PAVOTI-806557 format. One line per 4 residues: number of its first residue (from 1); their letters; for each residue x, y, z of N, C-alpha, C. Coordinates in steps of 0.1 Angstrom, whole numbers, plus 5000, padded with zeros to 4 digits. Example, Ala and Ser with C-alpha at 12.3 -4.5 7.8 and 13.67 -1.06 7.14 Angstrom:
BEGIN
1	as	5132:4943:5078:5123:4955:5078:5132:4967:5078  5128:4978:5071:5137:4989:5071:5129:5000:5079 .
//
This chain:
BEGIN
1	maev	5558:4632:2522:5549:4635:2533:5557:4640:2541  5551:4649:2551:5561:4654:2561:5564:4647:2571  5577:4650:2577:5584:4642:2589:5576:4645:2600  5571:4638:2606:5564:4642:2619:5567:4633:2626 .
5	avqr	5582:4629:2631:5585:4617:2641:5583:4623:2656  5578:4612:2666:5578:4617:2677:5585:4605:2686  5592:4610:2699:5598:4602:2708:5588:4591:2714  5595:4579:2716:5587:4569:2720:5580:4575:2734 .
9	atgr	5567:4569:2739:5562:4572:2752:5569:4565:2764  5564:4572:2776:5571:4567:2787:5559:4560:2794  5558:4554:2805:5547:4546:2810:5538:4555:2810  5538:4568:2817:5531:4577:2821:5522:4580:2806 .
13	giwg	5531:4582:2798:5526:4588:2785:5518:4577:2779  5522:4563:2778:5512:4554:2773:5498:4552:2780  5498:4552:2794:5488:4553:2801:5478:4567:2800  5485:4575:2797:5475:4589:2790:5471:4589:2777 .
17	wmff	5476:4580:2772:5471:4576:2757:5458:4567:2757  5461:4556:2766:5448:4545:2772:5437:4554:2777  5441:4566:2786:5427:4572:2794:5419:4577:2785  5423:4581:2771:5413:4586:2762:5402:4579:2760 .
21	dwaa	5403:4566:2759:5393:4556:2760:5384:4555:2772  5390:4556:2785:5383:4557:2795:5376:4570:2795  5384:4583:2790:5374:4591:2790:5362:4593:2780  5362:4585:2765:5355:4585:2755:5344:4574:2760 .
25	qpff	5344:4564:2767:5335:4555:2763:5323:4559:2773  5319:4566:2781:5307:4570:2788:5298:4575:2774  5300:4583:2767:5295:4587:2754:5286:4577:2749  5291:4568:2749:5287:4558:2737:5282:4547:2747 .
29	tvvt	5282:4544:2760:5278:4537:2767:5263:4543:2774  5265:4553:2778:5253:4557:2785:5244:4570:2775  5250:4573:2767:5244:4584:2760:5238:4577:2745  5245:4569:2740:5242:4564:2728:5235:4554:2729 .
33	tfif	5238:4543:2737:5230:4529:2738:5223:4526:2748  5227:4529:2764:5218:4523:2773:5210:4534:2779  5212:4548:2780:5203:4554:2791:5196:4564:2778  5204:4574:2773:5198:4589:2766:5190:4580:2753 .
37	gpyf	5196:4572:2745:5194:4566:2735:5179:4560:2737  5176:4550:2746:5163:4541:2749:5152:4555:2753  5160:4565:2762:5148:4577:2767:5147:4583:2752  5153:4586:2744:5150:4593:2734:5137:4587:2725 .
41	vsrm	5138:4575:2723:5129:4564:2716:5117:4564:2720  5115:4559:2733:5104:4558:2742:5097:4569:2749  5103:4580:2751:5097:4593:2757:5097:4606:2749  5105:4607:2743:5108:4620:2736:5097:4619:2724 .
45	asdp	5102:4610:2714:5093:4610:2702:5073:4608:2706  5067:4611:2698:5052:4607:2699:5052:4590:2702  5060:4585:2693:5056:4570:2696:5068:4563:2692  5074:4549:2697:5087:4544:2697:5093:4543:2680 .
49	ttgq	5081:4541:2673:5086:4540:2659:5092:4550:2654  5083:4561:2657:5088:4576:2648:5102:4580:2659  5104:4575:2671:5117:4577:2679:5130:4570:2673  5128:4556:2671:5134:4546:2668:5141:4553:2649 .
53	aawg	5130:4555:2644:5134:4562:2628:5143:4578:2629  5139:4584:2640:5148:4598:2641:5159:4594:2644  5162:4585:2655:5174:4584:2662:5184:4575:2649  5178:4568:2644:5185:4558:2632:5189:4568:2620 .
57	ygia	5182:4577:2616:5186:4589:2606:5194:4597:2614  5199:4599:2627:5211:4606:2628:5221:4599:2630  5220:4587:2633:5229:4579:2636:5237:4577:2620  5226:4573:2613:5233:4574:2596:5236:4585:2590 .
61	aagl	5234:4597:2593:5239:4609:2588:5254:4611:2594  5253:4610:2607:5268:4610:2616:5277:4598:2609  5274:4586:2605:5279:4579:2600:5287:4582:2584  5277:4588:2578:5282:4593:2561:5294:4603:2566 .
65	viav	5289:4610:2572:5302:4625:2575:5316:4617:2580  5315:4607:2588:5323:4600:2595:5332:4593:2585  5322:4588:2574:5331:4577:2564:5339:4587:2554  5331:4599:2549:5335:4607:2539:5348:4614:2545 .
69	lspv	5347:4621:2558:5362:4630:2560:5369:4623:2569  5369:4611:2576:5377:4609:2582:5392:4604:2576  5391:4600:2562:5405:4600:2554:5408:4613:2551  5402:4619:2546:5407:4636:2545:5414:4640:2558 .
73	lgsi	5407:4640:2569:5412:4647:2581:5425:4640:2584  5428:4625:2582:5438:4619:2584:5449:4624:2579  5445:4627:2564:5459:4628:2554:5463:4642:2559  5455:4652:2562:5459:4664:2566:5467:4662:2580 .
77	adqt	5462:4658:2589:5466:4658:2600:5484:4651:2598  5485:4642:2590:5499:4635:2588:5510:4647:2583  5501:4657:2578:5512:4668:2571:5513:4679:2584  5505:4681:2591:5507:4693:2602:5513:4685:2615 .
81	gprk	5511:4673:2613:5519:4668:2626:5511:4663:2638  5511:4679:2649:5506:4675:2661:5492:4669:2660  5485:4659:2666:5474:4653:2666:5467:4659:2679  5470:4665:2688:5463:4671:2701:5456:4683:2696 .
85	pwia	5458:4692:2689:5449:4705:2687:5438:4698:2677  5440:4689:2671:5427:4682:2666:5418:4677:2674  5424:4667:2683:5414:4661:2693:5409:4672:2705  5413:4682:2706:5407:4692:2713:5399:4703:2705 .
89	sfaa	5399:4703:2695:5390:4710:2686:5378:4702:2687  5378:4689:2682:5369:4683:2681:5362:4678:2697  5371:4680:2707:5363:4677:2722:5356:4690:2724  5360:4699:2721:5350:4711:2724:5337:4711:2717 .
93	vkii	5337:4705:2707:5323:4703:2700:5317:4694:2704  5318:4683:2710:5314:4670:2715:5312:4676:2730  5319:4683:2737:5317:4689:2752:5303:4696:2750  5301:4703:2742:5293:4717:2740:5279:4708:2737 .
97	sltl	5281:4699:2724:5268:4691:2722:5263:4685:2730  5271:4677:2739:5265:4666:2752:5260:4676:2758  5262:4689:2764:5259:4695:2778:5248:4700:2775  5244:4705:2757:5231:4708:2755:5220:4698:2755 .
101	lwfa	5224:4684:2753:5214:4673:2755:5205:4675:2770  5209:4682:2778:5201:4684:2791:5187:4689:2787  5184:4697:2776:5175:4706:2770:5166:4697:2763  5167:4682:2762:5160:4671:2758:5148:4669:2765 .
105	apgs	5139:4678:2767:5127:4674:2775:5115:4670:2769  5109:4658:2773:5095:4653:2766:5089:4666:2758  5088:4664:2744:5083:4673:2739:5089:4684:2731  5102:4680:2731:5113:4690:2725:5114:4689:2711 .
109	slfl	5120:4696:2706:5123:4695:2690:5132:4681:2686  5126:4670:2679:5132:4660:2677:5145:4661:2670  5144:4668:2661:5154:4675:2651:5165:4681:2658  5161:4687:2665:5174:4698:2672:5185:4686:2681 .
113	ivll	5177:4677:2687:5182:4666:2697:5191:4659:2689  5185:4654:2678:5191:4646:2666:5207:4652:2665  5202:4665:2660:5214:4671:2654:5225:4673:2666  5220:4675:2677:5233:4680:2690:5238:4662:2689 .
117	fsla	5232:4654:2689:5235:4640:2691:5249:4634:2678  5240:4637:2668:5249:4637:2653:5261:4644:2655  5263:4657:2661:5274:4665:2658:5284:4658:2672  5278:4653:2684:5287:4645:2696:5293:4633:2687 .
121	svaa	5283:4629:2679:5287:4615:2674:5300:4617:2664  5298:4627:2659:5309:4629:2647:5322:4635:2650  5320:4643:2664:5332:4650:2670:5339:4638:2679  5331:4628:2683:5340:4617:2691:5347:4608:2680 .
125	efst	5342:4606:2670:5349:4599:2659:5358:4602:2656  5359:4615:2651:5373:4625:2644:5380:4624:2655  5380:4628:2668:5387:4625:2678:5394:4614:2680  5386:4598:2680:5390:4588:2679:5403:4586:2669 .
129	vfnd	5397:4589:2658:5408:4586:2649:5422:4593:2648  5422:4607:2653:5435:4610:2653:5443:4605:2668  5433:4604:2680:5441:4595:2689:5447:4581:2685  5437:4574:2678:5442:4564:2673:5455:4561:2664 .
133	smmp	5458:4575:2655:5466:4577:2647:5479:4579:2655  5482:4582:2671:5494:4589:2676:5501:4573:2682  5490:4564:2682:5499:4550:2688:5511:4544:2680  5510:4543:2667:5521:4536:2661:5535:4540:2664 .
137	rlvp	5536:4558:2667:5548:4565:2672:5550:4563:2683  5542:4557:2695:5542:4557:2709:5549:4543:2714  5545:4532:2706:5550:4518:2711:5558:4511:2700  5562:4504:2704:5571:4494:2695:5560:4485:2687 .
141	kedi	5561:4480:2675:5549:4475:2666:5546:4463:2671  5556:4456:2677:5551:4442:2683:5539:4445:2699  5541:4457:2701:5527:4460:2713:5517:4465:2708  5517:4468:2698:5505:4479:2693:5488:4471:2695 .
145	gkis	5490:4458:2695:5479:4447:2696:5474:4449:2710  5483:4445:2718:5483:4443:2732:5478:4458:2736  5485:4468:2737:5482:4481:2742:5467:4485:2737  5464:4480:2722:5451:4486:2717:5440:4478:2724 .
149	niaw	5440:4467:2726:5432:4458:2733:5431:4463:2750  5441:4466:2756:5440:4468:2771:5435:4483:2769  5435:4491:2761:5429:4503:2762:5415:4504:2759  5412:4497:2752:5396:4493:2748:5389:4489:2759 .
153	glgy	5396:4479:2769:5393:4471:2779:5391:4482:2792  5400:4492:2791:5401:4504:2800:5389:4512:2798  5385:4517:2781:5375:4524:2781:5361:4516:2785  5358:4504:2784:5347:4496:2790:5347:4495:2803 .
157	lggm	5358:4496:2808:5352:4499:2826:5351:4513:2827  5357:4522:2822:5352:4534:2826:5335:4536:2821  5330:4530:2811:5317:4530:2807:5307:4524:2815  5313:4514:2821:5306:4505:2832:5303:4513:2844 .
161	vali	5316:4519:2848:5315:4527:2862:5306:4537:2861  5304:4546:2848:5294:4556:2846:5282:4551:2846  5280:4537:2840:5264:4535:2838:5258:4530:2851  5270:4522:2860:5264:4519:2874:5261:4532:2881 .
165	fvvl	5269:4542:2879:5265:4555:2888:5252:4558:2884  5251:4557:2870:5238:4563:2867:5224:4554:2872  5226:4542:2872:5216:4531:2877:5214:4532:2889  5224:4532:2899:5223:4532:2912:5220:4546:2920 .
169	flag	5224:4556:2913:5221:4568:2918:5214:4579:2910  5213:4578:2898:5204:4587:2893:5189:4581:2885  5190:4569:2883:5179:4564:2873:5169:4562:2884  5157:4572:2882:5148:4567:2895:5134:4558:2887 .
173	nlet	5128:4554:2895:5116:4546:2891:5105:4556:2888  5097:4556:2875:5086:4567:2873:5073:4566:2881  5075:4553:2890:5061:4553:2900:5066:4557:2910  5078:4553:2916:5082:4555:2931:5092:4566:2930 .
177	gkti	5097:4570:2922:5104:4579:2921:5118:4576:2927  5122:4562:2930:5136:4559:2937:5144:4554:2927  5155:4550:2928:5165:4543:2923:5167:4531:2928  5170:4522:2921:5170:4508:2922:5177:4504:2936 .
181	igld	5184:4511:2943:5188:4509:2958:5178:4518:2966  5167:4520:2964:5160:4528:2972:5161:4544:2974  5170:4550:2968:5175:4566:2971:5167:4575:2961  5165:4586:2965:5160:4595:2958:5173:4598:2945 .
185	plfg	5171:4602:2934:5183:4603:2927:5188:4618:2932  5198:4618:2927:5210:4627:2933:5208:4642:2923  5208:4653:2930:5211:4665:2922:5195:4669:2921  5187:4662:2928:5170:4665:2926:5163:4662:2914 .
189	ldpk	5171:4652:2910:5166:4649:2891:5150:4644:2893  5140:4648:2884:5130:4645:2883:5128:4631:2873  5127:4620:2874:5124:4610:2866:5114:4611:2856  5099:4620:2859:5089:4621:2855:5095:4630:2843 .
193	lged	5104:4640:2847:5109:4646:2836:5119:4645:2827  5122:4629:2824:5134:4626:2821:5147:4631:2824  5147:4637:2834:5162:4646:2840:5173:4637:2844  5170:4623:2844:5178:4612:2852:5187:4608:2837 .
197	arft	5180:4609:2824:5182:4604:2815:5192:4614:2808  5186:4626:2808:5191:4639:2803:5202:4645:2810  5203:4640:2820:5217:4643:2829:5229:4638:2823  5226:4625:2817:5240:4617:2812:5246:4627:2800 .
201	gpms	5239:4636:2793:5247:4644:2782:5257:4654:2791  5253:4660:2801:5266:4671:2808:5275:4663:2816  5267:4648:2819:5277:4641:2830:5287:4634:2819  5285:4630:2807:5294:4626:2799:5303:4635:2791 .
205	agwy	5297:4646:2792:5310:4658:2787:5319:4661:2797  5315:4661:2812:5323:4663:2823:5334:4655:2822  5328:4640:2824:5337:4631:2824:5347:4629:2813  5345:4633:2801:5352:4634:2789:5363:4646:2794 .
209	flfi	5359:4658:2794:5368:4669:2799:5381:4664:2806  5375:4657:2822:5382:4654:2831:5397:4646:2826  5390:4634:2822:5399:4624:2819:5406:4621:2807  5404:4634:2797:5412:4635:2785:5426:4642:2789 .
213	lpmf	5424:4648:2800:5436:4656:2805:5448:4649:2804  5449:4637:2810:5464:4629:2810:5470:4628:2794  5460:4623:2788:5467:4624:2774:5473:4637:2770  5467:4649:2772:5468:4659:2767:5484:4664:2775 .
217	iftp	5484:4660:2789:5495:4661:2794:5510:4654:2797  5507:4641:2793:5517:4632:2795:5520:4624:2783  5514:4624:2774:5515:4613:2760:5521:4624:2749  5531:4622:2745:5541:4631:2733:5534:4632:2725 .
221	daik	5533:4639:2716:5527:4645:2702:5537:4645:2689  5535:4644:2678:5544:4645:2668:5549:4657:2667  5559:4664:2662:5563:4675:2660:5557:4683:2649  5558:4695:2651:5551:4702:2640:5554:4702:2624 .
225	glsm	5546:4699:2615:5552:4702:2603:5545:4710:2595  5538:4708:2580:5536:4721:2575:5525:4729:2582  5524:4740:2578:5512:4750:2580:5502:4747:2573  5488:4751:2579:5474:4745:2573:5473:4747:2557 .
229	gpav	5476:4756:2554:5476:4759:2537:5483:4747:2531  5495:4743:2529:5505:4735:2525:5497:4720:2528  5496:4721:2543:5490:4706:2544:5481:4702:2542  5467:4709:2537:5458:4707:2531:5460:4701:2515 .
233	regl	5472:4709:2511:5473:4707:2497:5479:4693:2495  5492:4690:2506:5499:4680:2506:5491:4668:2512  5483:4670:2519:5471:4657:2524:5463:4654:2514  5460:4661:2507:5449:4654:2500:5459:4648:2486 .
237	selk	5467:4655:2483:5477:4650:2473:5480:4634:2475  5487:4635:2489:5487:4621:2497:5478:4610:2500  5466:4617:2501:5454:4607:2499:5450:4601:2486  5453:4613:2479:5451:4605:2464:5461:4595:2458 .
241	stlf	5470:4596:2462:5483:4588:2461:5479:4573:2468  5477:4574:2480:5476:4564:2487:5464:4555:2482  5453:4563:2479:5440:4558:2472:5443:4547:2460  5457:4556:2453:5458:4546:2436:5467:4535:2442 .
245	evrk	5476:4535:2453:5483:4527:2457:5477:4515:2460  5466:4516:2468:5461:4507:2477:5454:4499:2467  5450:4504:2458:5444:4493:2448:5449:4485:2446  5464:4486:2442:5475:4476:2438:5476:4465:2447 .
249	rvgi	5472:4472:2461:5477:4461:2471:5464:4456:2473  5459:4444:2471:5446:4440:2471:5443:4436:2485  5451:4430:2492:5448:4426:2504:5443:4438:2515  5450:4447:2512:5449:4460:2521:5439:4467:2517 .
253	frfl	5435:4468:2504:5423:4474:2499:5409:4467:2502  5410:4454:2502:5397:4446:2504:5397:4448:2520  5405:4446:2529:5405:4450:2542:5399:4465:2543  5406:4473:2537:5398:4489:2539:5384:4489:2534 .
257	varm	5380:4482:2526:5365:4484:2520:5355:4476:2532  5360:4462:2536:5354:4452:2545:5355:4458:2558  5364:4469:2566:5363:4476:2577:5353:4486:2577  5352:4493:2564:5343:4504:2563:5327:4500:2563 .
261	iyqd	5325:4485:2560:5312:4481:2562:5311:4476:2572  5318:4466:2581:5314:4461:2593:5315:4472:2603  5323:4482:2602:5324:4490:2610:5309:4501:2612  5306:4501:2602:5289:4509:2602:5280:4501:2608 .
265	gvna	5283:4483:2605:5273:4477:2610:5273:4475:2626  5285:4477:2634:5290:4475:2644:5285:4490:2652  5287:4502:2646:5283:4509:2652:5266:4511:2654  5260:4506:2642:5245:4505:2643:5242:4497:2657 .
269	llal	5250:4485:2658:5243:4474:2663:5245:4479:2679  5256:4490:2682:5258:4494:2696:5248:4505:2698  5243:4512:2689:5236:4526:2690:5222:4518:2691  5216:4510:2685:5204:4507:2685:5199:4495:2694 .
273	ggtf	5208:4487:2701:5208:4477:2705:5198:4481:2718  5201:4489:2726:5195:4496:2736:5179:4498:2736  5182:4508:2724:5167:4511:2720:5156:4501:2714  5161:4490:2708:5155:4482:2701:5147:4472:2715 .
277	aagm	5157:4471:2724:5152:4463:2735:5144:4472:2742  5143:4483:2744:5134:4492:2753:5120:4492:2744  5122:4492:2732:5107:4491:2725:5102:4478:2727  5109:4468:2722:5101:4455:2723:5099:4450:2738 .
281	fnws	5106:4449:2746:5103:4446:2762:5097:4457:2771  5096:4468:2766:5091:4479:2773:5102:4478:2787  5114:4480:2786:5125:4483:2796:5124:4496:2800  5128:4496:2818:5131:4511:2820:5144:4514:2817 .
285	itei	5149:4526:2820:5157:4527:2824:5170:4519:2832  5163:4517:2841:5169:4505:2852:5173:4492:2846  5162:4485:2838:5166:4475:2831:5178:4476:2821  5176:4486:2813:5185:4489:2801:5198:4490:2811 .
289	gmfg	5199:4498:2819:5211:4501:2825:5218:4485:2831  5210:4480:2837:5217:4465:2841:5219:4456:2831  5216:4460:2819:5221:4449:2805:5230:4455:2801  5232:4468:2801:5245:4474:2800:5256:4470:2806 .
293	iiln	5254:4469:2822:5264:4469:2833:5269:4451:2826  5259:4445:2824:5264:4431:2821:5273:4429:2809  5266:4436:2800:5274:4435:2786:5290:4443:2788  5290:4452:2794:5304:4458:2799:5312:4450:2807 .
297	vvai	5308:4441:2817:5316:4434:2824:5322:4422:2810  5316:4416:2802:5316:4409:2793:5326:4414:2785  5324:4427:2779:5336:4432:2771:5345:4436:2777  5347:4438:2791:5365:4440:2796:5369:4425:2797 .
301	fgcw	5363:4414:2799:5369:4402:2796:5374:4395:2783  5365:4402:2772:5368:4399:2760:5377:4408:2753  5379:4418:2759:5395:4426:2755:5407:4421:2762  5404:4413:2775:5413:4409:2783:5421:4396:2773 .
305	iaar	5413:4388:2766:5413:4377:2763:5422:4382:2748  5415:4389:2744:5419:4394:2727:5432:4397:2729  5436:4408:2741:5451:4411:2740:5460:4400:2740  5458:4389:2743:5467:4378:2744:5464:4372:2733 .
309	ldta	5452:4368:2728:5452:4364:2712:5458:4371:2702  5458:4383:2700:5461:4391:2693:5478:4389:2691  5484:4392:2704:5499:4387:2703:5499:4371:2698  5495:4362:2700:5495:4346:2693:5490:4347:2682 .
313	lgsk	5480:4350:2677:5472:4348:2666:5475:4359:2655  5476:4372:2659:5478:4380:2650:5462:4388:2649  5462:4402:2646:5453:4409:2646:5437:4407:2639  5446:4403:2627:5435:4398:2615:5425:4386:2620 .
317	avvm	5432:4375:2625:5424:4366:2631:5412:4368:2640  5417:4376:2653:5409:4383:2661:5399:4388:2656  5402:4398:2646:5388:4405:2639:5379:4393:2635  5384:4386:2628:5375:4373:2620:5368:4365:2631 .
321	ialm	5373:4365:2643:5365:4357:2652:5357:4366:2657  5359:4376:2658:5349:4386:2668:5338:4391:2658  5339:4391:2646:5331:4395:2636:5322:4379:2632  5325:4372:2635:5316:4359:2638:5306:4358:2649 .
325	llll	5314:4362:2656:5306:4362:2671:5296:4372:2668  5297:4385:2664:5291:4397:2660:5278:4393:2651  5280:4385:2640:5271:4380:2632:5264:4372:2638  5266:4364:2646:5255:4353:2652:5249:4362:2662 .
329	atig	5253:4368:2670:5246:4377:2680:5236:4382:2672  5241:4393:2662:5229:4402:2654:5218:4393:2650  5220:4381:2643:5211:4373:2640:5201:4368:2651  5205:4365:2661:5198:4363:2674:5191:4374:2679 .
333	vvst	5194:4386:2679:5188:4399:2686:5175:4404:2674  5180:4404:2660:5169:4407:2653:5159:4397:2650  5162:4383:2656:5151:4374:2650:5144:4369:2667  5146:4379:2676:5138:4374:2689:5130:4384:2692 .
337	gpgf	5117:4380:2695:5107:4387:2702:5096:4385:2712  5088:4389:2716:5082:4380:2727:5076:4369:2726  5080:4360:2730:5075:4344:2728:5082:4337:2719  5096:4340:2713:5100:4333:2704:5112:4340:2700 .
341	tllg	5125:4331:2695:5136:4333:2690:5138:4327:2677  5148:4333:2669:5157:4326:2658:5141:4327:2648  5137:4337:2649:5125:4339:2637:5111:4327:2639  5111:4324:2653:5099:4317:2656:5102:4301:2655 .
345	liql	5115:4298:2651:5118:4282:2650:5118:4276:2661  5121:4291:2675:5121:4281:2688:5110:4289:2696  5102:4285:2698:5087:4290:2706:5094:4290:2721  5087:4305:2728:5093:4304:2739:5080:4310:2753 .
349	pttd	5082:4303:2762:5069:4308:2772:5068:4322:2776  5061:4329:2775:5055:4342:2776:5052:4348:2793  5051:4336:2798:5051:4340:2814:5063:4349:2818  5061:4358:2828:5068:4366:2834:5072:4364:2851 .
353	sggl	5084:4361:2854:5087:4353:2865:5088:4365:2876  5086:4379:2872:5089:4388:2880:5103:4393:2881  5106:4403:2885:5120:4408:2888:5125:4414:2873  5137:4415:2871:5144:4419:2859:5143:4406:2848 .
357	fgta	5143:4410:2839:5146:4402:2831:5137:4390:2830  5124:4389:2832:5116:4380:2836:5110:4369:2827  5110:4374:2813:5105:4366:2805:5118:4354:2796  5114:4344:2792:5122:4337:2782:5128:4343:2773 .
361	aeka	5121:4349:2766:5127:4359:2756:5134:4369:2758  5135:4377:2770:5143:4386:2778:5158:4377:2780  5157:4367:2785:5169:4359:2791:5176:4357:2776  5169:4353:2766:5177:4349:2754:5184:4361:2745 .
365	yily	5174:4374:2748:5181:4387:2743:5195:4389:2751  5191:4387:2764:5207:4388:2774:5221:4381:2768  5213:4369:2765:5220:4356:2758:5232:4363:2747  5224:4370:2736:5229:4373:2726:5236:4385:2727 .
369	glli	5230:4394:2737:5240:4407:2742:5253:4404:2748  5254:4389:2753:5269:4387:2759:5276:4384:2748  5274:4376:2737:5283:4376:2726:5286:4389:2719  5275:4402:2721:5280:4413:2714:5290:4421:2724 .
373	glaf	5289:4417:2738:5296:4423:2746:5314:4417:2745  5313:4403:2744:5325:4393:2741:5332:4399:2724  5326:4403:2720:5332:4406:2706:5335:4421:2701  5326:4430:2708:5326:4441:2704:5340:4449:2705 .
377	gpvq	5346:4448:2717:5357:4453:2721:5370:4450:2710  5370:4436:2711:5385:4430:2701:5383:4433:2686  5371:4435:2682:5367:4438:2669:5375:4452:2665  5371:4459:2674:5374:4474:2674:5390:4477:2678 .
381	assr	5393:4469:2689:5409:4470:2692:5417:4463:2681  5415:4454:2675:5423:4445:2669:5422:4452:2655  5411:4457:2648:5411:4464:2637:5419:4477:2638  5418:4484:2652:5430:4496:2650:5444:4492:2652 .
385	sym	5447:4481:2654:5461:4477:2657:5466:4470:2642  5455:4463:2635:5458:4458:2623:5463:4469:2611  5456:4481:2616:5456:4493:2604:5473:4495:2608 .
//
């Protein structure tokens, strides 16, 4: 393996690295989960079922590409050394794809929009892979879990800030045209044309471009290793050797297989949770946005707790606790419908008290969402530090 040593990061370098999560999270928060995704399902497609299926196919295709190519690219990057050129290349793909989501008007080609979303998703995940691989060289081993969880919490804070901005200043009511605080949407956006939701693509692209800069400026990168040709050969050889060796280390092999499975489940839960609620409860952008804000507040708290538990109990224990919470939450989410939860074992009144989340089923859904918010950040961050 090529030597790719790097100096330990200064305080600014560590903050620059953590700001990557702040830069990246609005894509997952306002595009994938709470604003653009539900808009795609409920208003772009001819019916929610068709929209849900198309969105799901896009997520599955992106997940397959990520699962197959991430180890290969990671091994090649280990040989070439610097991660920033890789991050910059995938950032360009992500920014262009997100910007083009502005053209996702009702009646537009579902295939084209799903393709753009899938490209953005793949680029986002590959960028994250290379950013994550920088961390072990930046901080001492004993600080990795803490820094990782703080970074995830910072990311959730960034996602929440972006989501609050959308809900307060961009998302207009279809009947009144006003936002939740009674303002006309900024920039003259027309909710009837879906422009409030479509704007989240370019907005997330601009946010990502702006806030990824501290990582490029302040965070040290690995020194240059092999040129691309030899790096590809050495990287593939190293990957083959690693896969052969890891099969002999049963604990690590089981974790890698398990992580591949539960990571896909976590990504699907994140990507489809908002669209599922939009279809079942007929939530507007405002209601989905408020749901997202609640989840992000809880997620920040979850990462703060996990940063301490990771130091005290270890990353594996935090991952196991978080997965149990996510399992309970998933069972609750998929078993809840208007008038019932837990597959009908608990019947709920269907009367609507008015206002946000007015039915008992919606409140139950919010409760399960709180478990998702509490566990999602820690399972990602502690998996990253456990690696």
